[in-house]
N, C-alpha and C positions, 0 to 999 in steps of 0.2 A: 724442584722449589724451595729453597735458606730463607730461615725466619730473617726477617730483616731486624738488626739491631739497635737496641732502647738505645739513643742517644740525648745527650745532655740538652739539648733544644726543648723537651718534653715537660725539660724541670722550667716551670715558675718560679718565678721568684719573687717578693714584693721589698719594696723599705722598710729598714731596718729605725724603726724611732727611734732607737736607744746605741747607735752605735759609737755614740762618745766614752761605753763602758765596753769591759769584757766580761759578758752573763756567758755562761753552757747552756747548751741546747739536746738533750738528748731525745731523740726517738729510737725505739725498738717495733721493728713488723715483725711479726710474730709466724706470718703465715706464707711467708718466698719460699718458692717454688721453682724449678730449672731441673736440665734432667738433663743425666751423666752421658757425657759424649762417646762414653768407651761401650754405656751398655744398652743408654736408651733411656735408660728405669729413673725414675723423676727423683729429686735430691729438695729437702726441707729442710728449711731453715729459719732462726730469728737473724737479722737481721738489726744492726744496733746503728748506730749512728751517731756520733757527741759531733757538736762542733763550733766554736764561737767565731760569732758571725761577724761581717764589718759593716760594710753596708748594703746590704741585702742579708732574706730570709727566705729559706724553704718552702714552697708554698706546699702545703700536706698533702691535697686530693692531689695535684699533680703526679707528686713525692709516687703514693699508691701505686697511679694507673703506667708509670714511668716502668715503678719495680713489675710490674704485673706483665711486662714487658719481656719482661724474660724465661715469662712459664712455662711455652713449650721449647726456648734455646735449648741446644747442647752446648754444656762449656762449665768449665775447671771451677772448684770452687776457687783456688787460687784467681784466675783468674774474674771471673764472678766480683770479686769483690773487690780486690781493684778495679775491674771499673769503673762501680757507682763511687768509689772514694775518685779517680778523675771526671768521671762528669760530674757528679756535686763540685768539682774544686773548678770548672770552667764553666755552671752553673749560677753558684752564688758568690763566689771567690771570696771562701771567709779566712780569719786569723787566723785559724788550727781548724782539724778536722779528724776526729778521728771512724775509720768503717772496721765492724768485727763481722764478721759470719758464723756464727753456730751453725753448723752443718749437723742434722740427729746421725743416731747412727745406722749404718747399714753396712749387713753384712759384719759384722762384729765393729765397726770402724765408723767412729765422730770425726769431727775434723773444724777445726779453731782458725780460720784465717783475721788478721789481725791487721791490718796496713793503716799507716797512720803521716798525715802532714802540716806540716808548719810553716809561717812567714818567715 
């Protein structure tokens, strides 16, 4: 039985009270986990989300729960980083967004994956 993938529909958003201006929101999740699809070993990372909102902002508790959905999922670093940015774009339609996955050292190798999008 496969683990269901987290979806953008799990990310709640709220009205941006300052949509008339550009400002940067920086979110850091230091306890992100997923599983290596090849070895089944856990991968640990810090996920950094930097975005300039438009009319909506991300509700943080729902973001935490969404990200916990990757905990037992076998997924490559590049795939999970790009899935997160795609889901966040669908959920809040930001003016600009960047997601950085900083994956911890395992087997002597660390990985940073950076994905960006702007209008």
